[in-house]
PLY file of the C-alpha trace (Angstrom):
ply
format ascii 1.0
element vertex 200
property float x
property float y
property float z
element edge 199
property int vertex1
property int vertex2
end_header
-0.02 -0.26 -0.54
1.83 2.98 -1.15
1.14 6.43 1.49
0.53 9.69 0.88
0.04 13.36 3.50
-3.17 14.16 4.57
-5.36 16.46 2.97
-5.30 19.61 2.51
-1.50 19.07 0.18
0.85 21.89 0.52
2.45 22.44 -2.68
5.17 24.63 -4.17
7.18 24.95 -7.80
6.18 26.30 -10.98
4.08 25.45 -14.47
3.89 26.04 -18.30
0.48 26.33 -18.88
-1.71 27.07 -21.96
-5.91 27.67 -23.02
-7.38 26.10 -25.27
-10.78 25.67 -27.29
-11.12 22.63 -28.32
-14.11 20.43 -30.00
-17.28 19.50 -27.26
-17.64 16.26 -28.92
-14.33 15.28 -29.08
-14.28 15.84 -24.73
-13.31 12.54 -23.08
-16.66 12.03 -20.21
-16.58 13.59 -17.90
-19.08 14.13 -14.74
-20.42 17.32 -15.04
-20.81 19.35 -17.80
-18.35 21.08 -19.94
-18.92 24.86 -20.47
-19.26 25.38 -24.35
-18.74 28.43 -26.79
-20.21 27.69 -29.89
-19.35 24.21 -29.80
-15.86 24.48 -28.69
-14.91 24.02 -24.51
-12.58 25.56 -23.44
-9.69 23.12 -21.82
-6.44 24.32 -19.61
-3.50 22.19 -20.53
0.00 21.96 -18.22
2.84 20.76 -17.43
3.99 21.28 -13.32
7.09 21.16 -11.53
6.66 20.37 -7.93
9.73 21.20 -5.65
9.81 21.39 -2.18
8.88 21.87 0.77
6.38 20.06 -0.29
5.85 16.79 -1.79
8.64 16.58 -5.32
6.53 15.33 -8.47
6.22 16.29 -12.38
2.97 16.76 -13.41
0.96 16.83 -17.34
-2.26 17.16 -17.31
-5.30 18.26 -19.83
-8.39 20.05 -17.33
-12.04 21.43 -18.71
-13.77 24.03 -17.79
-17.12 22.57 -16.52
-20.45 24.22 -14.51
-22.79 21.94 -11.94
-25.88 24.57 -11.60
-24.51 27.73 -10.35
-20.94 26.63 -9.71
-17.90 26.68 -11.79
-14.88 24.95 -11.69
-12.57 22.14 -13.82
-12.63 18.41 -14.53
-9.50 17.11 -14.97
-9.80 14.75 -17.81
-6.48 13.25 -18.08
-3.51 13.69 -15.82
-0.30 11.88 -15.08
2.56 11.89 -12.58
5.93 10.79 -11.58
4.98 9.72 -8.02
3.52 6.72 -7.04
1.88 8.40 -3.93
0.98 11.52 -5.92
-1.18 8.90 -7.48
-2.61 6.75 -4.91
-3.42 10.31 -3.13
-5.41 11.52 -6.15
-7.73 8.99 -6.81
-8.44 8.01 -3.15
-9.05 11.05 -2.10
-10.87 13.45 -4.61
-11.25 10.58 -7.24
-8.59 12.41 -10.13
-7.97 10.11 -12.22
-4.02 10.50 -11.89
-1.99 7.76 -13.86
2.15 6.93 -13.81
4.51 8.76 -16.60
8.12 9.64 -17.05
9.03 13.75 -17.30
12.19 14.74 -18.90
12.68 18.91 -17.58
15.44 20.75 -20.85
15.70 24.18 -19.33
13.89 26.27 -17.06
10.47 25.82 -19.78
10.83 22.67 -21.74
9.71 19.37 -20.60
8.39 15.95 -22.06
6.17 12.91 -20.79
5.63 9.67 -21.91
4.06 6.66 -20.58
4.53 2.80 -20.87
2.41 3.42 -24.45
4.63 5.89 -25.81
4.58 10.02 -25.88
2.06 11.97 -25.04
3.11 15.11 -24.72
5.95 18.07 -24.56
6.19 21.66 -24.06
8.34 24.16 -24.73
8.14 28.37 -23.49
10.52 31.37 -23.12
11.90 31.38 -20.39
10.06 34.76 -18.42
12.26 37.16 -16.23
8.94 39.16 -14.96
5.61 38.28 -13.56
2.61 39.59 -11.32
1.62 37.24 -8.35
-2.13 36.45 -8.85
-4.45 34.21 -6.27
-6.76 31.52 -8.65
-9.46 29.65 -6.42
-12.22 27.15 -7.98
-12.73 23.04 -7.26
-12.38 20.02 -9.08
-15.33 17.98 -9.63
-14.80 14.13 -10.13
-16.12 11.15 -10.27
-15.96 9.53 -7.18
-17.43 5.93 -6.12
-21.19 6.49 -7.17
-21.37 10.37 -7.44
-19.37 13.54 -7.88
-16.20 14.85 -5.68
-15.93 18.67 -5.17
-13.08 19.71 -3.97
-11.58 23.01 -3.62
-8.30 24.82 -4.35
-6.19 27.90 -4.42
-3.40 28.90 -5.90
-0.64 32.11 -6.24
2.36 32.74 -8.51
3.88 34.96 -10.95
2.25 34.66 -13.62
4.07 36.06 -16.95
1.74 36.15 -20.62
4.36 33.43 -22.67
4.86 32.07 -26.11
4.21 28.29 -25.39
4.79 25.71 -28.82
2.86 21.67 -27.20
3.46 18.81 -29.15
0.91 16.26 -28.79
1.22 12.87 -29.95
-1.73 12.88 -32.31
-2.69 8.80 -31.65
-1.50 9.38 -28.15
-4.25 9.56 -25.26
-4.12 14.05 -25.42
-4.52 13.45 -29.29
-7.98 14.66 -29.34
-6.81 18.37 -28.09
-6.02 18.35 -32.16
-6.05 19.87 -34.57
-5.91 22.56 -32.48
-3.92 25.21 -30.71
-3.42 27.09 -27.79
-5.00 30.46 -27.02
-2.85 31.40 -24.49
0.41 30.68 -23.02
1.05 31.22 -19.54
4.28 30.53 -17.43
3.74 30.54 -13.67
6.84 30.70 -11.31
6.96 30.55 -7.72
3.47 28.53 -7.66
1.99 27.97 -4.18
-1.13 25.59 -4.24
-3.25 24.29 -1.46
-5.53 21.58 -2.71
-8.36 19.98 -1.04
-9.66 21.70 1.93
-8.73 22.76 5.71
-8.24 20.58 7.95
-10.48 21.10 11.31
0 1
1 2
2 3
3 4
4 5
5 6
6 7
7 8
8 9
9 10
10 11
11 12
12 13
13 14
14 15
15 16
16 17
17 18
18 19
19 20
20 21
21 22
22 23
23 24
24 25
25 26
26 27
27 28
28 29
29 30
30 31
31 32
32 33
33 34
34 35
35 36
36 37
37 38
38 39
39 40
40 41
41 42
42 43
43 44
44 45
45 46
46 47
47 48
48 49
49 50
50 51
51 52
52 53
53 54
54 55
55 56
56 57
57 58
58 59
59 60
60 61
61 62
62 63
63 64
64 65
65 66
66 67
67 68
68 69
69 70
70 71
71 72
72 73
73 74
74 75
75 76
76 77
77 78
78 79
79 80
80 81
81 82
82 83
83 84
84 85
85 86
86 87
87 88
88 89
89 90
90 91
91 92
92 93
93 94
94 95
95 96
96 97
97 98
98 99
99 100
100 101
101 102
102 103
103 104
104 105
105 106
106 107
107 108
108 109
109 110
110 111
111 112
112 113
113 114
114 115
115 116
116 117
117 118
118 119
119 120
120 121
121 122
122 123
123 124
124 125
125 126
126 127
127 128
128 129
129 130
130 131
131 132
132 133
133 134
134 135
135 136
136 137
137 138
138 139
139 140
140 141
141 142
142 143
143 144
144 145
145 146
146 147
147 148
148 149
149 150
150 151
151 152
152 153
153 154
154 155
155 156
156 157
157 158
158 159
159 160
160 161
161 162
162 163
163 164
164 165
165 166
166 167
167 168
168 169
169 170
170 171
171 172
172 173
173 174
174 175
175 176
176 177
177 178
178 179
179 180
180 181
181 182
182 183
183 184
184 185
185 186
186 187
187 188
188 189
189 190
190 191
191 192
192 193
193 194
194 195
195 196
196 197
197 198
198 199
């Protein structure tokens, strides 16, 4: 049995984030309704490098903007990590469908990931020198047991718009993002993320 920290997880690191508009009928199944604009869904992708003092691991994910009633959030459609503890905790605490992959980081904001079946995706961005610290608060909605789990998250980081180049393996598990390209790229430095409810 793999052990992992109790919630909430306090994570630190850096990230390369992109926003896409993807055909809604190409999305994987989601537990709640995707927010669409003229038949396109809003999707965020990210490579993340988590560092001490929190858990240390890498991550790549694709999350879809969703709505349940009057509440908005995201649903993580696909996600990979290189930490068995993160995989187990994500699945068992919040229903996040984490799988394992191998990662390579080349320089500051260049990374790639592959799983046992082959390449998943890679990203490259220019390294920013400046950034504006921005807060984000939201939640994830994930299928969990016989229902849907809503998990709060809060994050801050120094955010800079950057030019980002993604390569998504067409036959891989993120191939549904294609043939679209990101509309927006962001570098996030000094990322501080709290995932999960506060302990009482």
